[in-house]
CHARMM-style PDB file with segment names, atoms N, HN, CA, C and O in Angstrom:
ATOM      1  N   UNK     1     -11.787   0.466 -19.299  1.00  0.00      PROA
ATOM      2  CA  UNK     1     -11.936   1.079 -17.990  1.00  0.00      PROA
ATOM      3  C   UNK     1     -10.537   1.399 -17.449  1.00  0.00      PROA
ATOM      4  O   UNK     1      -9.646   0.549 -17.475  1.00  0.00      PROA
ATOM      5  N   UNK     2     -10.358   2.596 -16.972  1.00  0.00      PROA
ATOM      6  HN  UNK     2     -11.082   3.286 -16.950  1.00  0.00      PROA
ATOM      7  CA  UNK     2      -9.080   3.019 -16.424  1.00  0.00      PROA
ATOM      8  C   UNK     2      -9.244   3.311 -14.935  1.00  0.00      PROA
ATOM      9  O   UNK     2     -10.109   4.092 -14.539  1.00  0.00      PROA
ATOM     10  N   UNK     3      -8.407   2.676 -14.117  1.00  0.00      PROA
ATOM     11  HN  UNK     3      -7.705   2.042 -14.440  1.00  0.00      PROA
ATOM     12  CA  UNK     3      -8.434   2.933 -12.687  1.00  0.00      PROA
ATOM     13  C   UNK     3      -7.320   3.908 -12.335  1.00  0.00      PROA
ATOM     14  O   UNK     3      -6.214   3.823 -12.869  1.00  0.00      PROA
ATOM     15  N   UNK     4      -7.614   4.817 -11.450  1.00  0.00      PROA
ATOM     16  HN  UNK     4      -8.513   4.887 -11.016  1.00  0.00      PROA
ATOM     17  CA  UNK     4      -6.616   5.755 -10.961  1.00  0.00      PROA
ATOM     18  C   UNK     4      -6.346   5.445  -9.497  1.00  0.00      PROA
ATOM     19  O   UNK     4      -7.271   5.366  -8.688  1.00  0.00      PROA
ATOM     20  N   UNK     5      -5.078   5.271  -9.165  1.00  0.00      PROA
ATOM     21  HN  UNK     5      -4.327   5.334  -9.822  1.00  0.00      PROA
ATOM     22  CA  UNK     5      -4.686   4.938  -7.804  1.00  0.00      PROA
ATOM     23  C   UNK     5      -5.096   6.052  -6.845  1.00  0.00      PROA
ATOM     24  O   UNK     5      -4.886   7.233  -7.125  1.00  0.00      PROA
ATOM     25  N   UNK     6      -5.678   5.669  -5.723  1.00  0.00      PROA
ATOM     26  HN  UNK     6      -5.849   4.711  -5.496  1.00  0.00      PROA
ATOM     27  CA  UNK     6      -5.977   6.617  -4.657  1.00  0.00      PROA
ATOM     28  C   UNK     6      -4.749   6.640  -3.746  1.00  0.00      PROA
ATOM     29  O   UNK     6      -4.503   5.684  -3.011  1.00  0.00      PROA
ATOM     30  N   UNK     7      -3.982   7.723  -3.794  1.00  0.00      PROA
ATOM     31  HN  UNK     7      -4.181   8.500  -4.391  1.00  0.00      PROA
ATOM     32  CA  UNK     7      -2.712   7.788  -3.075  1.00  0.00      PROA
ATOM     33  C   UNK     7      -2.878   7.685  -1.558  1.00  0.00      PROA
ATOM     34  O   UNK     7      -2.062   7.056  -0.884  1.00  0.00      PROA
ATOM     35  N   UNK     8      -3.917   8.294  -1.032  1.00  0.00      PROA
ATOM     36  HN  UNK     8      -4.579   8.805  -1.580  1.00  0.00      PROA
ATOM     37  CA  UNK     8      -4.156   8.233   0.413  1.00  0.00      PROA
ATOM     38  C   UNK     8      -4.440   6.798   0.850  1.00  0.00      PROA
ATOM     39  O   UNK     8      -3.882   6.330   1.843  1.00  0.00      PROA
ATOM     40  N   UNK     9      -5.301   6.101   0.117  1.00  0.00      PROA
ATOM     41  HN  UNK     9      -5.754   6.481  -0.690  1.00  0.00      PROA
ATOM     42  CA  UNK     9      -5.636   4.719   0.452  1.00  0.00      PROA
ATOM     43  C   UNK     9      -4.408   3.814   0.289  1.00  0.00      PROA
ATOM     44  O   UNK     9      -4.194   2.907   1.094  1.00  0.00      PROA
ATOM     45  N   UNK    10      -3.601   4.062  -0.753  1.00  0.00      PROA
ATOM     46  HN  UNK    10      -3.775   4.799  -1.407  1.00  0.00      PROA
ATOM     47  CA  UNK    10      -2.396   3.256  -0.976  1.00  0.00      PROA
ATOM     48  C   UNK    10      -1.439   3.419   0.198  1.00  0.00      PROA
ATOM     49  O   UNK    10      -0.907   2.433   0.707  1.00  0.00      PROA
ATOM     50  N   UNK    11      -1.216   4.654   0.628  1.00  0.00      PROA
ATOM     51  HN  UNK    11      -1.648   5.456   0.214  1.00  0.00      PROA
ATOM     52  CA  UNK    11      -0.314   4.905   1.764  1.00  0.00      PROA
ATOM     53  C   UNK    11      -0.831   4.239   3.039  1.00  0.00      PROA
ATOM     54  O   UNK    11      -0.046   3.684   3.808  1.00  0.00      PROA
ATOM     55  N   UNK    12      -2.145   4.289   3.268  1.00  0.00      PROA
ATOM     56  HN  UNK    12      -2.783   4.740   2.644  1.00  0.00      PROA
ATOM     57  CA  UNK    12      -2.725   3.630   4.435  1.00  0.00      PROA
ATOM     58  C   UNK    12      -2.481   2.134   4.373  1.00  0.00      PROA
ATOM     59  O   UNK    12      -2.131   1.518   5.380  1.00  0.00      PROA
ATOM     60  N   UNK    13      -2.664   1.543   3.194  1.00  0.00      PROA
ATOM     61  HN  UNK    13      -2.949   2.044   2.377  1.00  0.00      PROA
ATOM     62  CA  UNK    13      -2.421   0.114   3.021  1.00  0.00      PROA
ATOM     63  C   UNK    13      -0.959  -0.231   3.214  1.00  0.00      PROA
ATOM     64  O   UNK    13      -0.634  -1.237   3.845  1.00  0.00      PROA
ATOM     65  N   UNK    14      -0.068   0.600   2.672  1.00  0.00      PROA
ATOM     66  HN  UNK    14      -0.331   1.417   2.160  1.00  0.00      PROA
ATOM     67  CA  UNK    14       1.368   0.363   2.815  1.00  0.00      PROA
ATOM     68  C   UNK    14       1.750   0.349   4.294  1.00  0.00      PROA
ATOM     69  O   UNK    14       2.458  -0.551   4.745  1.00  0.00      PROA
ATOM     70  N   UNK    15       1.287   1.335   5.040  1.00  0.00      PROA
ATOM     71  HN  UNK    15       0.712   2.066   4.673  1.00  0.00      PROA
ATOM     72  CA  UNK    15       1.602   1.417   6.465  1.00  0.00      PROA
ATOM     73  C   UNK    15       1.026   0.220   7.230  1.00  0.00      PROA
ATOM     74  O   UNK    15       1.661  -0.295   8.150  1.00  0.00      PROA
ATOM     75  N   UNK    16      -0.176  -0.216   6.846  1.00  0.00      PROA
ATOM     76  HN  UNK    16      -0.691   0.203   6.099  1.00  0.00      PROA
ATOM     77  CA  UNK    16      -0.787  -1.373   7.505  1.00  0.00      PROA
ATOM     78  C   UNK    16       0.008  -2.647   7.220  1.00  0.00      PROA
ATOM     79  O   UNK    16       0.254  -3.442   8.127  1.00  0.00      PROA
ATOM     80  N   UNK    17       0.408  -2.841   5.973  1.00  0.00      PROA
ATOM     81  HN  UNK    17       0.209  -2.195   5.236  1.00  0.00      PROA
ATOM     82  CA  UNK    17       1.209  -4.020   5.625  1.00  0.00      PROA
ATOM     83  C   UNK    17       2.558  -3.994   6.304  1.00  0.00      PROA
ATOM     84  O   UNK    17       3.039  -5.020   6.785  1.00  0.00      PROA
ATOM     85  N   UNK    18       3.169  -2.828   6.345  1.00  0.00      PROA
ATOM     86  HN  UNK    18       2.779  -1.995   5.955  1.00  0.00      PROA
ATOM     87  CA  UNK    18       4.478  -2.669   6.984  1.00  0.00      PROA
ATOM     88  C   UNK    18       4.387  -2.953   8.485  1.00  0.00      PROA
ATOM     89  O   UNK    18       5.336  -3.465   9.080  1.00  0.00      PROA
ATOM     90  N   UNK    19       3.259  -2.625   9.091  1.00  0.00      PROA
ATOM     91  HN  UNK    19       2.488  -2.209   8.608  1.00  0.00      PROA
ATOM     92  CA  UNK    19       3.057  -2.844  10.524  1.00  0.00      PROA
ATOM     93  C   UNK    19       2.607  -4.270  10.836  1.00  0.00      PROA
ATOM     94  O   UNK    19       2.529  -4.648  12.005  1.00  0.00      PROA
ATOM     95  N   UNK    20       2.309  -5.063   9.809  1.00  0.00      PROA
ATOM     96  HN  UNK    20       2.372  -4.756   8.860  1.00  0.00      PROA
ATOM     97  CA  UNK    20       1.899  -6.451  10.026  1.00  0.00      PROA
ATOM     98  C   UNK    20       0.419  -6.629  10.312  1.00  0.00      PROA
ATOM     99  O   UNK    20      -0.001  -7.690  10.774  1.00  0.00      PROA
ATOM    100  N   UNK    21      -0.377  -5.599  10.040  1.00  0.00      PROA
ATOM    101  HN  UNK    21      -0.036  -4.738   9.664  1.00  0.00      PROA
ATOM    102  CA  UNK    21      -1.824  -5.740  10.248  1.00  0.00      PROA
ATOM    103  C   UNK    21      -2.425  -6.640   9.154  1.00  0.00      PROA
ATOM    104  O   UNK    21      -1.852  -6.791   8.075  1.00  0.00      PROA
ATOM    105  N   UNK    22      -3.556  -7.216   9.447  1.00  0.00      PROA
ATOM    106  HN  UNK    22      -4.021  -7.094  10.324  1.00  0.00      PROA
ATOM    107  CA  UNK    22      -4.219  -8.112   8.498  1.00  0.00      PROA
ATOM    108  C   UNK    22      -4.766  -7.354   7.295  1.00  0.00      PROA
ATOM    109  O   UNK    22      -5.337  -6.273   7.443  1.00  0.00      PROA
ATOM    110  N   UNK    23      -4.592  -7.920   6.110  1.00  0.00      PROA
ATOM    111  HN  UNK    23      -4.129  -8.798   5.990  1.00  0.00      PROA
ATOM    112  CA  UNK    23      -5.111  -7.309   4.890  1.00  0.00      PROA
ATOM    113  C   UNK    23      -6.635  -7.206   4.940  1.00  0.00      PROA
ATOM    114  O   UNK    23      -7.217  -6.272   4.390  1.00  0.00      PROA
ATOM    115  N   UNK    24      -7.264  -8.150   5.588  1.00  0.00      PROA
ATOM    116  HN  UNK    24      -6.792  -8.910   6.035  1.00  0.00      PROA
ATOM    117  CA  UNK    24      -8.732  -8.178   5.641  1.00  0.00      PROA
ATOM    118  C   UNK    24      -9.317  -7.019   6.444  1.00  0.00      PROA
ATOM    119  O   UNK    24     -10.536  -6.852   6.474  1.00  0.00      PROA
ATOM    120  N   UNK    25      -8.486  -6.224   7.085  1.00  0.00      PROA
ATOM    121  HN  UNK    25      -7.495  -6.360   7.061  1.00  0.00      PROA
ATOM    122  CA  UNK    25      -8.955  -5.070   7.853  1.00  0.00      PROA
ATOM    123  C   UNK    25      -9.051  -3.806   7.002  1.00  0.00      PROA
ATOM    124  O   UNK    25      -9.036  -2.698   7.539  1.00  0.00      PROA
ATOM    125  N   UNK    26      -9.147  -3.958   5.711  1.00  0.00      PROA
ATOM    126  HN  UNK    26      -9.159  -4.858   5.275  1.00  0.00      PROA
ATOM    127  CA  UNK    26      -9.250  -2.818   4.801  1.00  0.00      PROA
ATOM    128  C   UNK    26     -10.468  -1.973   5.184  1.00  0.00      PROA
ATOM    129  O   UNK    26     -11.575  -2.502   5.291  1.00  0.00      PROA
ATOM    130  N   UNK    27     -10.279  -0.677   5.388  1.00  0.00      PROA
ATOM    131  HN  UNK    27      -9.380  -0.247   5.301  1.00  0.00      PROA
ATOM    132  CA  UNK    27     -11.386   0.180   5.824  1.00  0.00      PROA
ATOM    133  C   UNK    27     -12.317   0.638   4.702  1.00  0.00      PROA
ATOM    134  O   UNK    27     -13.253   1.398   4.949  1.00  0.00      PROA
ATOM    135  N   UNK    28     -12.070   0.188   3.479  1.00  0.00      PROA
ATOM    136  HN  UNK    28     -11.309  -0.429   3.278  1.00  0.00      PROA
ATOM    137  CA  UNK    28     -12.854   0.662   2.336  1.00  0.00      PROA
ATOM    138  C   UNK    28     -13.806  -0.416   1.831  1.00  0.00      PROA
ATOM    139  O   UNK    28     -13.562  -1.609   2.011  1.00  0.00      PROA
ATOM    140  N   UNK    29     -14.885   0.017   1.202  1.00  0.00      PROA
ATOM    141  HN  UNK    29     -15.082   0.986   1.056  1.00  0.00      PROA
ATOM    142  CA  UNK    29     -15.846  -0.917   0.617  1.00  0.00      PROA
ATOM    143  C   UNK    29     -15.185  -1.724  -0.497  1.00  0.00      PROA
ATOM    144  O   UNK    29     -14.388  -1.200  -1.275  1.00  0.00      PROA
ATOM    145  N   UNK    30     -15.531  -3.004  -0.557  1.00  0.00      PROA
ATOM    146  HN  UNK    30     -16.178  -3.430   0.075  1.00  0.00      PROA
ATOM    147  CA  UNK    30     -14.977  -3.881  -1.589  1.00  0.00      PROA
ATOM    148  C   UNK    30     -15.338  -3.355  -2.973  1.00  0.00      PROA
ATOM    149  O   UNK    30     -16.374  -2.718  -3.159  1.00  0.00      PROA
ATOM    150  N   UNK    31     -14.475  -3.629  -3.928  1.00  0.00      PROA
ATOM    151  HN  UNK    31     -13.633  -4.146  -3.777  1.00  0.00      PROA
ATOM    152  CA  UNK    31     -14.682  -3.290  -5.338  1.00  0.00      PROA
ATOM    153  C   UNK    31     -14.687  -1.787  -5.608  1.00  0.00      PROA
ATOM    154  O   UNK    31     -15.300  -1.325  -6.570  1.00  0.00      PROA
ATOM    155  N   UNK    32     -14.002  -1.030  -4.754  1.00  0.00      PROA
ATOM    156  HN  UNK    32     -13.504  -1.406  -3.972  1.00  0.00      PROA
ATOM    157  CA  UNK    32     -13.855   0.399  -4.994  1.00  0.00      PROA
ATOM    158  C   UNK    32     -12.396   0.697  -5.334  1.00  0.00      PROA
ATOM    159  O   UNK    32     -11.508  -0.108  -5.055  1.00  0.00      PROA
ATOM    160  N   UNK    33     -12.163   1.838  -5.928  1.00  0.00      PROA
ATOM    161  HN  UNK    33     -12.885   2.492  -6.155  1.00  0.00      PROA
ATOM    162  CA  UNK    33     -10.796   2.257  -6.229  1.00  0.00      PROA
ATOM    163  C   UNK    33      -9.981   2.355  -4.948  1.00  0.00      PROA
ATOM    164  O   UNK    33      -8.804   1.997  -4.932  1.00  0.00      PROA
ATOM    165  N   UNK    34     -10.595   2.834  -3.880  1.00  0.00      PROA
ATOM    166  HN  UNK    34     -11.552   3.125  -3.892  1.00  0.00      PROA
ATOM    167  CA  UNK    34      -9.894   2.955  -2.608  1.00  0.00      PROA
ATOM    168  C   UNK    34      -9.458   1.588  -2.082  1.00  0.00      PROA
ATOM    169  O   UNK    34      -8.327   1.439  -1.620  1.00  0.00      PROA
ATOM    170  N   UNK    35     -10.339   0.591  -2.147  1.00  0.00      PROA
ATOM    171  HN  UNK    35     -11.258   0.712  -2.522  1.00  0.00      PROA
ATOM    172  CA  UNK    35      -9.989  -0.748  -1.671  1.00  0.00      PROA
ATOM    173  C   UNK    35      -8.880  -1.356  -2.526  1.00  0.00      PROA
ATOM    174  O   UNK    35      -7.957  -1.974  -1.996  1.00  0.00      PROA
ATOM    175  N   UNK    36      -8.964  -1.185  -3.826  1.00  0.00      PROA
ATOM    176  HN  UNK    36      -9.713  -0.682  -4.257  1.00  0.00      PROA
ATOM    177  CA  UNK    36      -7.932  -1.684  -4.734  1.00  0.00      PROA
ATOM    178  C   UNK    36      -6.584  -1.032  -4.424  1.00  0.00      PROA
ATOM    179  O   UNK    36      -5.553  -1.704  -4.394  1.00  0.00      PROA
ATOM    180  N   UNK    37      -6.602   0.260  -4.198  1.00  0.00      PROA
ATOM    181  HN  UNK    37      -7.440   0.806  -4.222  1.00  0.00      PROA
ATOM    182  CA  UNK    37      -5.385   0.999  -3.876  1.00  0.00      PROA
ATOM    183  C   UNK    37      -4.815   0.554  -2.530  1.00  0.00      PROA
ATOM    184  O   UNK    37      -3.608   0.354  -2.400  1.00  0.00      PROA
ATOM    185  N   UNK    38      -5.683   0.398  -1.534  1.00  0.00      PROA
ATOM    186  HN  UNK    38      -6.664   0.560  -1.640  1.00  0.00      PROA
ATOM    187  CA  UNK    38      -5.269  -0.041  -0.202  1.00  0.00      PROA
ATOM    188  C   UNK    38      -4.576  -1.396  -0.277  1.00  0.00      PROA
ATOM    189  O   UNK    38      -3.508  -1.586   0.305  1.00  0.00      PROA
ATOM    190  N   UNK    39      -5.183  -2.333  -0.994  1.00  0.00      PROA
ATOM    191  HN  UNK    39      -6.050  -2.178  -1.467  1.00  0.00      PROA
ATOM    192  CA  UNK    39      -4.604  -3.676  -1.088  1.00  0.00      PROA
ATOM    193  C   UNK    39      -3.266  -3.669  -1.819  1.00  0.00      PROA
ATOM    194  O   UNK    39      -2.349  -4.399  -1.443  1.00  0.00      PROA
ATOM    195  N   UNK    40      -3.151  -2.857  -2.852  1.00  0.00      PROA
ATOM    196  HN  UNK    40      -3.896  -2.264  -3.158  1.00  0.00      PROA
ATOM    197  CA  UNK    40      -1.871  -2.738  -3.547  1.00  0.00      PROA
ATOM    198  C   UNK    40      -0.792  -2.208  -2.623  1.00  0.00      PROA
ATOM    199  O   UNK    40       0.330  -2.716  -2.617  1.00  0.00      PROA
ATOM    200  N   UNK    41      -1.124  -1.195  -1.846  1.00  0.00      PROA
ATOM    201  HN  UNK    41      -2.035  -0.783  -1.851  1.00  0.00      PROA
ATOM    202  CA  UNK    41      -0.181  -0.651  -0.874  1.00  0.00      PROA
ATOM    203  C   UNK    41       0.156  -1.652   0.204  1.00  0.00      PROA
ATOM    204  O   UNK    41       1.308  -1.753   0.625  1.00  0.00      PROA
ATOM    205  N   UNK    42      -0.847  -2.401   0.661  1.00  0.00      PROA
ATOM    206  HN  UNK    42      -1.783  -2.319   0.319  1.00  0.00      PROA
ATOM    207  CA  UNK    42      -0.626  -3.399   1.712  1.00  0.00      PROA
ATOM    208  C   UNK    42       0.382  -4.455   1.252  1.00  0.00      PROA
ATOM    209  O   UNK    42       1.272  -4.842   2.009  1.00  0.00      PROA
ATOM    210  N   UNK    43       0.240  -4.913   0.021  1.00  0.00      PROA
ATOM    211  HN  UNK    43      -0.483  -4.599  -0.595  1.00  0.00      PROA
ATOM    212  CA  UNK    43       1.153  -5.927  -0.510  1.00  0.00      PROA
ATOM    213  C   UNK    43       2.587  -5.411  -0.495  1.00  0.00      PROA
ATOM    214  O   UNK    43       3.502  -6.128  -0.090  1.00  0.00      PROA
ATOM    215  N   UNK    44       2.783  -4.185  -0.929  1.00  0.00      PROA
ATOM    216  HN  UNK    44       2.039  -3.602  -1.258  1.00  0.00      PROA
ATOM    217  CA  UNK    44       4.135  -3.616  -0.950  1.00  0.00      PROA
ATOM    218  C   UNK    44       4.667  -3.378   0.467  1.00  0.00      PROA
ATOM    219  O   UNK    44       5.844  -3.623   0.731  1.00  0.00      PROA
ATOM    220  N   UNK    45       3.825  -2.909   1.368  1.00  0.00      PROA
ATOM    221  HN  UNK    45       2.869  -2.709   1.153  1.00  0.00      PROA
ATOM    222  CA  UNK    45       4.249  -2.704   2.755  1.00  0.00      PROA
ATOM    223  C   UNK    45       4.604  -4.001   3.449  1.00  0.00      PROA
ATOM    224  O   UNK    45       5.562  -4.055   4.221  1.00  0.00      PROA
ATOM    225  N   UNK    46       3.836  -5.053   3.179  1.00  0.00      PROA
ATOM    226  HN  UNK    46       3.058  -5.010   2.552  1.00  0.00      PROA
ATOM    227  CA  UNK    46       4.124  -6.362   3.762  1.00  0.00      PROA
ATOM    228  C   UNK    46       5.440  -6.909   3.215  1.00  0.00      PROA
ATOM    229  O   UNK    46       6.215  -7.518   3.953  1.00  0.00      PROA
ATOM    230  N   UNK    47       5.693  -6.694   1.932  1.00  0.00      PROA
ATOM    231  HN  UNK    47       5.063  -6.199   1.333  1.00  0.00      PROA
ATOM    232  CA  UNK    47       6.962  -7.133   1.343  1.00  0.00      PROA
ATOM    233  C   UNK    47       8.123  -6.418   2.027  1.00  0.00      PROA
ATOM    234  O   UNK    47       9.138  -7.044   2.333  1.00  0.00      PROA
ATOM    235  N   UNK    48       7.987  -5.117   2.268  1.00  0.00      PROA
ATOM    236  HN  UNK    48       7.162  -4.609   2.019  1.00  0.00      PROA
ATOM    237  CA  UNK    48       9.043  -4.363   2.947  1.00  0.00      PROA
ATOM    238  C   UNK    48       9.270  -4.918   4.349  1.00  0.00      PROA
ATOM    239  O   UNK    48      10.412  -5.107   4.767  1.00  0.00      PROA
ATOM    240  N   UNK    49       8.190  -5.176   5.070  1.00  0.00      PROA
ATOM    241  HN  UNK    49       7.262  -5.022   4.731  1.00  0.00      PROA
ATOM    242  CA  UNK    49       8.282  -5.688   6.438  1.00  0.00      PROA
ATOM    243  C   UNK    49       9.024  -7.015   6.489  1.00  0.00      PROA
ATOM    244  O   UNK    49       9.779  -7.274   7.426  1.00  0.00      PROA
ATOM    245  N   UNK    50       8.809  -7.855   5.478  1.00  0.00      PROA
ATOM    246  HN  UNK    50       8.196  -7.645   4.716  1.00  0.00      PROA
ATOM    247  CA  UNK    50       9.426  -9.178   5.449  1.00  0.00      PROA
ATOM    248  C   UNK    50      10.825  -9.178   4.840  1.00  0.00      PROA
ATOM    249  O   UNK    50      11.464 -10.226   4.754  1.00  0.00      PROA
ATOM    250  N   UNK    51      11.300  -8.017   4.422  1.00  0.00      PROA
ATOM    251  HN  UNK    51      10.781  -7.165   4.493  1.00  0.00      PROA
ATOM    252  CA  UNK    51      12.647  -7.919   3.892  1.00  0.00      PROA
ATOM    253  C   UNK    51      12.770  -8.199   2.409  1.00  0.00      PROA
ATOM    254  O   UNK    51      13.881  -8.329   1.896  1.00  0.00      PROA
ATOM    255  N   UNK    52      11.645  -8.294   1.708  1.00  0.00      PROA
ATOM    256  HN  UNK    52      10.742  -8.188   2.125  1.00  0.00      PROA
ATOM    257  CA  UNK    52      11.662  -8.496   0.263  1.00  0.00      PROA
ATOM    258  C   UNK    52      11.731  -7.149  -0.446  1.00  0.00      PROA
ATOM    259  O   UNK    52      11.491  -6.102   0.156  1.00  0.00      PROA
ATOM    260  N   UNK    53      12.059  -7.193  -1.722  1.00  0.00      PROA
ATOM    261  HN  UNK    53      12.253  -8.043  -2.210  1.00  0.00      PROA
ATOM    262  CA  UNK    53      12.044  -5.942  -2.472  1.00  0.00      PROA
ATOM    263  C   UNK    53      10.590  -5.482  -2.605  1.00  0.00      PROA
ATOM    264  O   UNK    53       9.664  -6.292  -2.665  1.00  0.00      PROA
ATOM    265  N   UNK    54      10.424  -4.198  -2.648  1.00  0.00      PROA
ATOM    266  HN  UNK    54      11.175  -3.540  -2.600  1.00  0.00      PROA
ATOM    267  CA  UNK    54       9.089  -3.617  -2.754  1.00  0.00      PROA
ATOM    268  C   UNK    54       9.180  -2.381  -3.619  1.00  0.00      PROA
ATOM    269  O   UNK    54      10.266  -1.873  -3.900  1.00  0.00      PROA
ATOM    270  N   UNK    55       8.029  -1.912  -4.031  1.00  0.00      PROA
ATOM    271  HN  UNK    55       7.148  -2.324  -3.803  1.00  0.00      PROA
ATOM    272  CA  UNK    55       8.016  -0.749  -4.909  1.00  0.00      PROA
ATOM    273  C   UNK    55       7.012   0.273  -4.418  1.00  0.00      PROA
ATOM    274  O   UNK    55       5.903  -0.069  -4.008  1.00  0.00      PROA
ATOM    275  N   UNK    56       7.414   1.519  -4.465  1.00  0.00      PROA
ATOM    276  HN  UNK    56       8.315   1.796  -4.798  1.00  0.00      PROA
ATOM    277  CA  UNK    56       6.478   2.605  -4.214  1.00  0.00      PROA
ATOM    278  C   UNK    56       5.959   3.129  -5.552  1.00  0.00      PROA
ATOM    279  O   UNK    56       5.209   4.104  -5.592  1.00  0.00      PROA
ATOM    280  N   UNK    57       6.359   2.482  -6.641  1.00  0.00      PROA
ATOM    281  HN  UNK    57       6.968   1.690  -6.609  1.00  0.00      PROA
ATOM    282  CA  UNK    57       5.904   2.896  -7.955  1.00  0.00      PROA
ATOM    283  C   UNK    57       6.237   4.338  -8.221  1.00  0.00      PROA
ATOM    284  O   UNK    57       7.386   4.752  -8.068  1.00  0.00      PROA
ATOM    285  N   UNK    58       5.263   5.098  -8.610  1.00  0.00      PROA
ATOM    286  HN  UNK    58       4.329   4.761  -8.734  1.00  0.00      PROA
ATOM    287  CA  UNK    58       5.477   6.518  -8.885  1.00  0.00      PROA
ATOM    288  C   UNK    58       5.126   7.391  -7.690  1.00  0.00      PROA
ATOM    289  O   UNK    58       5.089   8.616  -7.799  1.00  0.00      PROA
ATOM    290  N   UNK    59       4.866   6.753  -6.538  1.00  0.00      PROA
ATOM    291  HN  UNK    59       4.896   5.757  -6.450  1.00  0.00      PROA
ATOM    292  CA  UNK    59       4.541   7.522  -5.351  1.00  0.00      PROA
ATOM    293  C   UNK    59       5.787   8.192  -4.797  1.00  0.00      PROA
ATOM    294  O   UNK    59       6.891   7.672  -4.959  1.00  0.00      PROA
ATOM    295  N   UNK    60       5.628   9.330  -4.152  1.00  0.00      PROA
ATOM    296  HN  UNK    60       4.732   9.753  -4.021  1.00  0.00      PROA
ATOM    297  CA  UNK    60       6.788   9.981  -3.536  1.00  0.00      PROA
ATOM    298  C   UNK    60       7.405   9.078  -2.476  1.00  0.00      PROA
ATOM    299  O   UNK    60       6.680   8.391  -1.757  1.00  0.00      PROA
ATOM    300  N   UNK    61       8.708   9.069  -2.370  1.00  0.00      PROA
ATOM    301  HN  UNK    61       9.297   9.628  -2.954  1.00  0.00      PROA
ATOM    302  CA  UNK    61       9.393   8.251  -1.380  1.00  0.00      PROA
ATOM    303  C   UNK    61       9.097   8.786   0.023  1.00  0.00      PROA
ATOM    304  O   UNK    61       9.083   9.996   0.249  1.00  0.00      PROA
ATOM    305  N   UNK    62       8.865   7.874   0.946  1.00  0.00      PROA
ATOM    306  HN  UNK    62       8.877   6.891   0.762  1.00  0.00      PROA
ATOM    307  CA  UNK    62       8.636   8.261   2.336  1.00  0.00      PROA
ATOM    308  C   UNK    62       9.958   8.288   3.079  1.00  0.00      PROA
ATOM    309  O   UNK    62      10.924   7.647   2.665  1.00  0.00      PROA
ATOM    310  N   UNK    63       9.999   9.019   4.158  1.00  0.00      PROA
ATOM    311  HN  UNK    63       9.215   9.539   4.494  1.00  0.00      PROA
ATOM    312  CA  UNK    63      11.219   9.059   4.968  1.00  0.00      PROA
ATOM    313  C   UNK    63      11.569   7.645   5.428  1.00  0.00      PROA
ATOM    314  O   UNK    63      10.690   6.873   5.808  1.00  0.00      PROA
ATOM    315  N   UNK    64      12.849   7.317   5.392  1.00  0.00      PROA
ATOM    316  HN  UNK    64      13.563   7.945   5.083  1.00  0.00      PROA
ATOM    317  CA  UNK    64      13.291   6.018   5.876  1.00  0.00      PROA
ATOM    318  C   UNK    64      13.269   4.927   4.836  1.00  0.00      PROA
ATOM    319  O   UNK    64      13.750   3.825   5.101  1.00  0.00      PROA
ATOM    320  N   UNK    65      12.723   5.195   3.645  1.00  0.00      PROA
ATOM    321  HN  UNK    65      12.333   6.090   3.430  1.00  0.00      PROA
ATOM    322  CA  UNK    65      12.750   4.185   2.599  1.00  0.00      PROA
ATOM    323  C   UNK    65      14.155   4.076   2.032  1.00  0.00      PROA
ATOM    324  O   UNK    65      14.929   5.032   2.067  1.00  0.00      PROA
ATOM    325  N   UNK    66      14.469   2.920   1.519  1.00  0.00      PROA
ATOM    326  HN  UNK    66      13.840   2.142   1.491  1.00  0.00      PROA
ATOM    327  CA  UNK    66      15.794   2.658   0.961  1.00  0.00      PROA
ATOM    328  C   UNK    66      16.126   3.601  -0.188  1.00  0.00      PROA
ATOM    329  O   UNK    66      17.298   3.827  -0.487  1.00  0.00      PROA
ATOM    330  N   UNK    67      15.107   4.148  -0.830  1.00  0.00      PROA
ATOM    331  HN  UNK    67      14.155   3.964  -0.587  1.00  0.00      PROA
ATOM    332  CA  UNK    67      15.330   5.017  -1.978  1.00  0.00      PROA
ATOM    333  C   UNK    67      15.729   6.432  -1.596  1.00  0.00      PROA
ATOM    334  O   UNK    67      16.072   7.231  -2.468  1.00  0.00      PROA
ATOM    335  N   UNK    68      15.689   6.767  -0.277  1.00  0.00      PROA
ATOM    336  HN  UNK    68      15.409   6.118   0.431  1.00  0.00      PROA
ATOM    337  CA  UNK    68      16.068   8.114   0.180  1.00  0.00      PROA
ATOM    338  C   UNK    68      17.549   8.340   0.045  1.00  0.00      PROA
ATOM    339  OT1 UNK    68      18.042   9.416   0.382  1.00  0.00      PROA
TER     340      UNK     68
END
């Protein structure tokens, strides 16, 4: 089984994690590609918020990211 990242859901999760919102507030149904993508983004956004290294993977860099 191959999962494909949902870029929109990942970005939403990243922004939520970066803003300090709760991970449990995921707007997608559990066990969907969107929920998986959202949670992956949330983890990276939360790491950025806390000052840890984070990765945008192969996603385009957003304005203000250290990689700009």
